[in-house]
Structure formats: C-alpha cells, structure tokens
N, C-alpha and C positions, 0 to 999 in steps of 0.2 A: 504493499499500499503506500503512493507517496502523497505527500501531505505538503500544501502550500500555504505560506503563513501569509494572513491578511491581520489588518489593523481593525479594532473595533468601528472606528469611523468610515470603513471602507466596506465592512459588512453590511452596518447600517444602509448604506446606500445601496448592495445588492440586494439587500431585501426588497427593494422596490423597483427592481431594475426593470427596463421593458426590451433586454436583448437575448438572444440564446445563451444558454451553459455551451461553452465551446465544443463540446463533445455529443449535443443534441442531434437526434437524427433527422431528416427530412420530415415533413408533414404527409400524411397519406391522404384519405377522403377530403376534399374542399369540405364536407359539410360542417356546418357548427354542430358543437358537441351539447347535449342538452345536460344541465347541470342539476344537482340536486345539493341542499344542506339541512343543517340542523338548526333550531333553538335550543338553548340547552339552558335546564332548570337553575343550574347554580353561578350562571352568567347570563342571567334574564334581560338584565338592562342592557348589555354590550350587543346582545343576540338579537335583542330586538331592533336596536339600531342599525345592528347591519343587514337584518333583512329589510327596512325601510329603504336603505341605500339600494340593495342588490336584486329585490325582490323582481323585477323587470327580466332580469338574466336567468331566473332560476326558473325550471320547470315544476321542481317539486321542493318542500319545503317541512319538515318533520318536527313535530315539538315532543322534544324528549324530557317526558312528563311523568311518566306514572314507572312506579316499581312495585316490588310485593312487599305485602305484611308478613307478621308472624305466621298467619294462618293461608300464606300463599294469595290470598287476594289482591287483584291490582287497585293501588292507592296513588293519589296524586303523590309527588316528591316533595312539595311545597303547596301552601295553601293558595297562591296565584295562578296555577297551573290553570283550572276550567275559565277565570276571565282573560288569560295570556291566548289561549285557543281562540275564544269567540271574538279576540280582538286582531289577530291574525288572520283569520279567516273573514272576518267584515274586509279586511282591506286588502285582502285577495279577491272579492267576489267578482270584479270588474273584467278580469283577467286573470291568467297563470301567476303566482304557483297554484300549485293542489297542495293542500293542508291535511297533512298527516298526524295522527296520535300516536307517539312511540311507547311501547310497554317494556319495559326492560326486566331482565331477572337478577336485578340488585335486592336484595332481601334487607328489611329492616327486621331484627330479630324481638323476642320480647323482651330483653337485655336492651333495646334502642342501639344495637351494632348493625352496623351496613355491611352486610357480607355481598362482593360485587360477584355477578354471574354466577351466581350459586343456582347448580344444576338438581339440590333438592328438590325443590319448590316444583321445577319442571315435570320433573319425575312424580312428585305428587300429584299434579293437577293431569298426568298421563295415566295415574296406576288404576283407577275404573271407570268405565262408563258413563255414572255419575259424577265424578270428579272432573272429568272432562267436559260433562254436557255443560256443569254451573261455571266453568270458565268459559266457555263459550257466549256464554248469556252475556255473562262480566263484560268479555270484548267487546261485543257487541254494542253493549249500552255505550260504552266509551267511545266507540268508534263513530257514534249518531253525534257528536260534537264537531266532527270535520269532514274531511273528503274521505277518510278510510282510515286504516289503523297498519303500524307497522309492526312486525315480532323483531327484538333484538335479542334473543334467548342463546346465551353462549354457554361454553361450557358444559352442553347438554354430554348425557353418559350414552355411550353408544349403543346399549339395549334400549334406549328410549327413539331411536332414530325411526322404526316403523311409525310407533305412536305419533312422533310429532308431524310426522309425512300425513298422517290421518286428520290430526288437529288444522294442518295448514289447510287441506283439501277441503274439507268440513265448512271451515272458516271463511275460507274462499266463497266457497258456494253461498253460503247465508249473506256475506258481505256484498256479495254482488247481485244478489236478489234484491238490494237496497239500494243500487247503483254505487257502491262504494269500492273502493281500491284496498289492495292489502298489497304491503312490502315487506320483504322477508330480509332481515340481515344475516349474514352468513359468514365465518371467519375463513383467513385463507386456507387453500392448501392447492397443491399443485399435481396430486394424482388422487384417485379415489379410495378410499382405505377405511375400514370399519374401527374407530377408536374413539374416546371422549374427544369431546369437544369438535373439532371442525370434522372428525369422521362422523360424526352422527348427523349430518346434514347430508341426504340424499338429494342433490342438487337438479339432476333431471326431472325426480319426481316433485319436489318443490317447485320448480318453474312451470311445470306443468298448469300449476291451481293459483300460484299468487302472480299478480300482475308484472312485480318486479323482483328482483334478487340483488341484493345489494353485496359486493364483495369486500370485504375489506380487505386492501392492500397495504395493510402496516403490520407493523409487531413481526419484523422477521428476528428483530430485536429488541425485545419487548423489557419490563421493569424488572424480570426475575432472571433476565438471559447478560451477558457479557456486553459491556459496553459497545457500540458500532449502528450503522446506518439502519435505522427504521422499516426504512422500504428500499433497497438496494434496486436502481433500473432493471439489471437483466433480472430480479426474482419477480418482480413487475409485471414485465414482460412474458414472463414464463407462467406466471398466474392469471394472464388475460388469455392466452393461449387456450391452458387448460379451460378456463371457464364457457370460452365460447364453441369450443368441444362438447360443452356438457348443458348449457343454456343457451336457449333461443335468443340470436342478437338483440331483438327489440328489448326482452326482459331482462338485460344484462345492465347493470351500473358497478362500476371500480368506483369504490371509495378513496380518497388519499386522504391524507391526514395533513394538519396544517403545526403538527407538535412536534418537539423532538423529547429525548429523556435527559435527567442529571443522574448519572450513576456514582453513588459512594463507592469510593473502593471496599471490596468485601459485603456490601449492601445492596437493597433493593432500589432500586432506580424509580425516580420520581417525574410523571410527565411535566413538563413547561410549554410557555409559549414563546413567541419572538420576543416580545417586550421584555418578559422576563429573563430572558437569556443574554438578550443585549444590557441589560441592569447588572446581571452578574458578571458577566466579562467586563464592563467598565469599572464596576466595585471593586475588581480583582486583579486589575489590569492584564486579564488573560489574552495573549495572540491568538485568532480564531485559524484556523487551517481547513482549506479544502479536498475534500477527498477523490484523486484523480479518478478512481475505478467508481466510487457511487455519486458525486457530484454533490453530497452534503456535508457542510458544514460541522465543526467540532473544535472546542479549545477543552482545556483544561486549568481546574485553580485548586486551591488548598483552601479550604474553611475550618476553623478551630483544629489544626494538626489531621483533618482528612482528606485526604485528596478525592476530587471528584473529576469527572469527565461527562462531559455535554456533546450529542451530538443533535443537530436540528435542520429541519428543512429550512428552506427560504425561496424564493421568487425564482431562481436558477433551477434548483434543484427541481422543484415542482413545475416548472416548464418543460422540463426535460423528460420528464414521465407523463405530461399529457401529449408531449409530442409520441413518446411511444405508444401508448395508448389510442392513440388517434391512427396511427399507422396500423396497429391491430386490428382497427375498426371496432371498438368499443365505442358503441353510440352515448354512451350518457357516463358524465364522472359527479360523483359524490365527493364534497368537501367536507370534512370534520374540523371544527364547525362553525356556525356562524359565530363571530367574537375573540375568536382563536387569532387574529391577524388583519385589520381591514386591509392593510397595504396587501398583504399575501391574498386575501379574495378579492381583491380588485383586479391584482395581476394574473391570476388564475381563470378570473371570468375573461377576462379581455383574451388569453389565449385558447381558450376555450370555443367564445364566440366568433375569433378572426381567426382563421384557418391562415391568414396571410401575413399574419403578425410574424416580424422576424426580431 
C-alpha cells in the first residue's frame, strides 16, 4: 500500500472537490442514476435540512425511525418520529421523493440497553405463524404513515432464511394491495452462502417480492475489524457484479456510506463523519494520506497515550465508486445518510445526476 501525504487544509479542499480522482474509471451508461438516502433519528435537524436542500434530486428517502422494544414490537426511536414523517411526506406531495418508514432490528431491552442489529427479535417474530401475523399487522400500520416500508433487519440467523423470505413475500403482497412500496436492506456479500448475517438473505427470492433491494456497499473494514478502507473500489465493483446476477437491475440499489471509522489501537472502532474527522486531524496536527489502491483518506493520531487510525470517505473516493457503479450498470445509488456531510452529499448528487461531470 502506497500512501501520499496531505495537509489538513488540502484535505478540506478535496472534501468538496469537483474533479475526478486520478484512478477513476470512465463513465458507462449516460443515464443519470437514481438516488436514495435516509433521514436519521439521531441527527434529525441536519438530516431534515439536507432533505430540503437535496429532495429534488432524490427518488426515495427513508425515515430511519422505528426500532424494536423488549417485546420485539416496532416502536418510534424518538418521540418526534410520527410528526417528522408527516412533515417529510407533506413536503414530497407534489413530486418525488418517495417517502418510506424504516424499521431496524435495533432493540432496547428491559434494562434500557440498546442492542444493535439483534437477530433474537427477528427470530422471535418469525418463530410461529401467530407471532409473524402480529408483526405483519404492526408493520402494515406503520407503513400507512408514508408511501411504504423499509425493512433493515441485519445479522439475521441463517436458520431464519426461509422464514424471513416468507415474511417479505407476505408483507409485499399486503403492501402492494394498499398501493405501498417495500424496500429491503441487505448486508454485503460477493457469493451466496448460508451463514448468519449476509448469508441469511436469499437475494433472488427477496427481489421477486420486494420493490427494491438496497445492498450495503461498506463495512469491508468495520468497527471490530482491523483498520482499513470501509469500501475498497475493487470490492464494491465485485459486489455490484454479483448483485446484478442475483437481483433484477431495476430493483437494485447499491448503498455507499459517507462515513469513516476511528480505530483505537487494540479496541473497537467508532463511526465518524467528515466534520469530526477534520476537527480531530486539526486538533492533533495529524497529516492526512491517500491510499493509492483504494483512494481512501487516512490519518493517525495519539489521544491520551492511545494510538488511533482513521480511514474516511471524501468527495474523490466517492466519485470513483459512483463511476464504478455506473460502469457496472447499477441504476440506483443510496447515500448513507443525509446530514452526514453536506458537501459530500452535494458532490455525490452532482456526480450521479450529471454523467458528463469530470
């Protein structure tokens, strides 16, 4: 891996650059890409503001709003959720974007602890016909607030693969009967296999019933992995090729992240956005470097005797991946998430909507 040094000021300028990364591939189809994104409950103010700024360029916006309680019932993550959904839906009445409500299997247990992407609750609602029927009715009621529903159930057990596909099939039929949309978020994989997590999702079967499958194209290096690029371009291209073999083109959306990770030596990484990374680099006078292989930025710093390593997406690394996805024939790109970096959103929108942008 060859690294190039960058000053913090130079990196700040590159975060909003409108020029291609030196290793970018050529544009493929001249069609503009469809764009999707999310308003998230923990950053509602900035997400909603970014929605107002970019909604004319977005085909679909999901309100990342519902989680599961200790009894595995979907509940609003914060009290503002129903009003926020109504407000966004009213703003989108005259034209797209389509507004969906996302239900994620983050669970708040009886002690108030938040368990991220907990497969236990998914298993519980799939364990019997009665539990599944009750869950379906609850999901249908939630979907009535908007144009449809999005399921983001991650780390599902492989033993629940068929039952989850059946849930999606029945839910899609019920939603379609009401003229509503169903989107399903799936974790990344580059081959089909049965194991917990990504292997629990039967992409072809899900795609037969859902209107959209959103494939996460990040977490190649994740919080519990060694430091490194979150979404290397070669891996993103491989993921896109496999997805196009499994999912009808018109139903595929590949999701890119606007975040990076900060890994403490010997510890678990934490997600961070561009603004936070810039502040950290400036505070510690840490020189940035760009990895030639992935195009991703990184820097190292020491905080209270702990060494940290940060890897981060920026305008140039995102544009490279957008070009790769365009060349592969992917018709839709998701950006996780609104509010994570205004300049990155604007640049990604420009790159996706203008195929001649160089």
